[in-house]
C-alpha positions as CSV (number, residue, x, y, z in Angstrom):
1,M,-26.6,25.8,66.6
2,D,-30.1,26.2,65.9
3,S,-31.5,22.8,66.7
4,N,-34.0,22.3,69.7
5,P,-31.9,21.8,73.0
6,C,-34.2,19.1,73.8
7,A,-33.5,17.2,70.6
8,R,-29.9,18.0,71.1
9,A,-29.8,16.4,74.6
10,F,-31.7,13.4,73.3
11,L,-29.0,12.9,70.7
12,V,-26.4,13.1,73.4
13,L,-28.2,10.5,75.4
14,R,-28.5,8.2,72.5
15,A,-24.8,8.7,71.4
16,Q,-23.9,7.8,75.1
17,T,-25.5,4.5,74.7
18,G,-23.2,3.7,71.5
19,D,-25.6,5.0,68.8
20,R,-23.3,6.0,66.0
21,Q,-26.0,7.6,64.0
22,A,-26.8,9.9,66.9
23,C,-23.4,10.7,67.5
24,G,-22.8,11.5,63.6
25,K,-26.0,13.7,63.9
26,L,-24.5,15.6,66.9
27,L,-21.3,16.0,65.3
28,E,-23.1,17.5,62.1
29,E,-25.0,19.9,64.2
30,L,-21.8,21.0,65.9
31,Q,-19.6,21.1,62.9
32,R,-20.3,24.5,61.5
33,P,-20.4,26.8,64.5
34,L,-17.2,24.9,66.0
35,Y,-15.4,25.3,62.7
36,R,-16.4,29.1,62.6
37,Y,-15.3,29.5,66.0
38,L,-12.0,27.5,65.6
39,C,-11.3,29.8,62.5
40,R,-11.2,32.8,64.7
41,I,-8.5,31.3,66.9
42,L,-6.3,29.3,64.5
43,P,-5.1,30.0,61.1
44,P,-7.8,28.3,58.8
45,D,-5.6,25.6,57.6
46,A,-5.0,24.5,61.2
47,A,-8.8,25.0,62.3
48,G,-9.8,21.9,60.2
49,D,-7.2,20.0,61.8
50,A,-8.5,21.2,65.4
51,L,-12.1,20.5,64.5
52,Q,-11.2,16.9,63.6
53,E,-9.1,16.4,67.0
54,A,-12.0,18.0,68.8
55,F,-14.5,15.5,67.1
56,V,-12.5,12.6,68.1
57,T,-12.3,13.8,71.7
58,I,-16.1,14.4,71.8
59,C,-16.7,11.0,70.4
60,R,-14.4,9.4,72.8
61,R,-15.6,11.2,76.0
62,I,-19.4,11.6,75.1
63,E,-20.3,9.2,77.9
64,T,-18.4,11.4,80.5
65,L,-20.8,14.3,79.7
66,R,-23.0,14.3,82.9
67,E,-25.5,16.8,81.9
68,P,-26.5,16.4,78.1
69,A,-28.2,19.9,78.2
70,Y,-24.7,21.5,78.4
71,V,-23.4,19.8,75.4
72,N,-22.8,23.1,73.6
73,A,-20.6,24.6,76.3
74,W,-18.8,21.2,76.7
75,A,-18.1,20.9,73.0
76,Y,-16.7,24.7,72.8
77,R,-14.6,23.9,75.8
78,I,-13.1,20.7,74.0
79,A,-12.5,22.9,70.8
80,S,-10.9,25.7,73.0
81,R,-8.6,23.3,74.5
82,T,-7.7,21.7,71.3
83,A,-7.0,25.0,69.5
84,F,-4.9,26.2,72.4
85,R,-2.9,22.9,72.5
86,M,-2.2,23.5,68.8
87,L,-1.2,27.1,69.2
88,G,1.4,25.9,71.8
89,K,2.9,23.4,69.2
90,Q,2.9,25.8,66.2
91,A,6.0,27.7,65.2
92,R,5.2,31.3,66.2
93,N,7.2,32.6,63.1
94,R,4.4,32.7,60.5
95,E,1.7,33.8,63.1
96,T,4.0,36.8,64.2
97,E,4.7,38.0,60.5
98,E,0.6,37.8,59.9
99,L,0.0,39.7,63.1
100,Q,2.6,42.3,62.4
101,S,1.1,43.1,59.0
102,A,-2.4,43.2,60.2
103,R,-1.0,45.8,62.9
104,D,0.0,48.1,60.2
105,D,-3.6,48.2,58.9
106,E,-5.7,51.2,60.1
107,V,-8.5,50.1,62.5
108,E,-11.7,52.3,62.5
109,Q,-13.0,53.7,65.9
110,A,-16.4,53.3,67.6
111,W,-17.5,50.0,65.7
112,I,-17.2,47.3,68.2
113,R,-21.0,46.6,68.7
114,R,-22.2,47.5,65.1
115,L,-19.5,46.1,63.2
116,D,-20.2,43.3,61.0
117,A,-18.4,40.0,61.3
118,D,-15.9,40.3,58.8
119,A,-14.6,43.5,59.9
120,L,-14.4,42.5,63.3
121,V,-12.3,39.3,62.4
122,E,-10.0,41.7,60.5
123,A,-9.5,44.0,63.6
124,M,-9.1,40.9,65.8
125,V,-6.1,39.5,64.0
126,S,-3.7,41.9,65.9
127,L,-5.1,40.4,69.3
128,S,-3.9,37.3,71.4
129,A,-5.7,34.1,70.8
130,A,-7.3,34.4,74.2
131,S,-8.6,37.8,73.5
132,R,-9.9,36.9,70.0
133,Q,-11.8,33.8,71.6
134,V,-13.6,35.9,74.3
135,L,-14.5,38.8,71.7
136,W,-15.9,36.2,69.2
137,L,-18.0,34.4,71.7
138,H,-19.4,37.5,73.1
139,Y,-20.0,39.6,70.1
140,I,-20.5,37.1,67.2
141,E,-21.7,34.1,69.0
142,D,-23.8,36.4,71.3
143,R,-22.7,34.6,74.5
144,T,-23.0,36.1,77.9
145,L,-19.9,36.5,80.2
146,S,-21.1,33.6,82.4
147,E,-21.6,31.2,79.1
148,I,-18.1,32.1,78.1
149,A,-16.9,31.5,81.3
150,S,-18.4,28.0,81.2
151,I,-17.4,27.3,77.6
152,L,-13.5,28.2,78.5
153,A,-13.7,26.8,81.9
154,I,-12.5,30.0,83.5
155,P,-13.7,32.1,86.2
156,S,-16.5,34.8,84.9
157,G,-14.4,37.8,86.3
158,T,-11.4,36.4,83.9
159,A,-13.7,36.2,80.9
160,K,-15.0,39.9,81.9
161,S,-11.3,41.2,82.3
162,R,-10.3,39.5,79.1
163,L,-13.0,41.0,77.3
164,N,-12.3,44.4,78.9
165,Y,-8.5,44.0,77.9
166,A,-9.4,43.1,74.3
167,L,-11.7,46.2,73.8
168,A,-8.8,48.3,75.3
169,Q,-6.3,46.9,72.9
170,L,-8.8,47.5,70.0
171,R,-9.4,51.0,71.1
172,D,-5.6,51.6,71.3
173,A,-5.1,50.3,68.0
174,A,-7.9,52.5,66.6
175,R,-6.5,55.8,67.7
176,P,-4.4,57.7,65.2
177,G,-0.9,58.1,65.8
């Protein structure tokens, strides 16, 4: 989401007045980062569906956004809630098999900060969706713990503990044995 925050806030204000072109442009700007984020929480085939569902919610509720400058955090929160709602509905069998096979792969040690995105995603497969979500936002999206807390609508202490728990799980997975 590289666009100017003021320009994005202006798009939100225009969308709130019913300007469909502004809403379309806003969704266009949000599409790529939200889809990339959703792909880290959901299987790729479900991420597209979640994105569409999140976009419908964003369009329907854009007028409820009180602070247009916070549209990014608001959109991520909607996408997160949509993803977790979808996870709750999915049959867990296929996901469990994928996670089990991923756990069998060897994970390298001492890489979390200097890892490229593909290697981190591969290691994250063995984590819970909540852990993957916090790791992705912190290490790939380069969000602070307070931003993550805002996006996920959780206390910052919870975001910090989820991040620490996820890192501990990755360290345990990286130990030979």
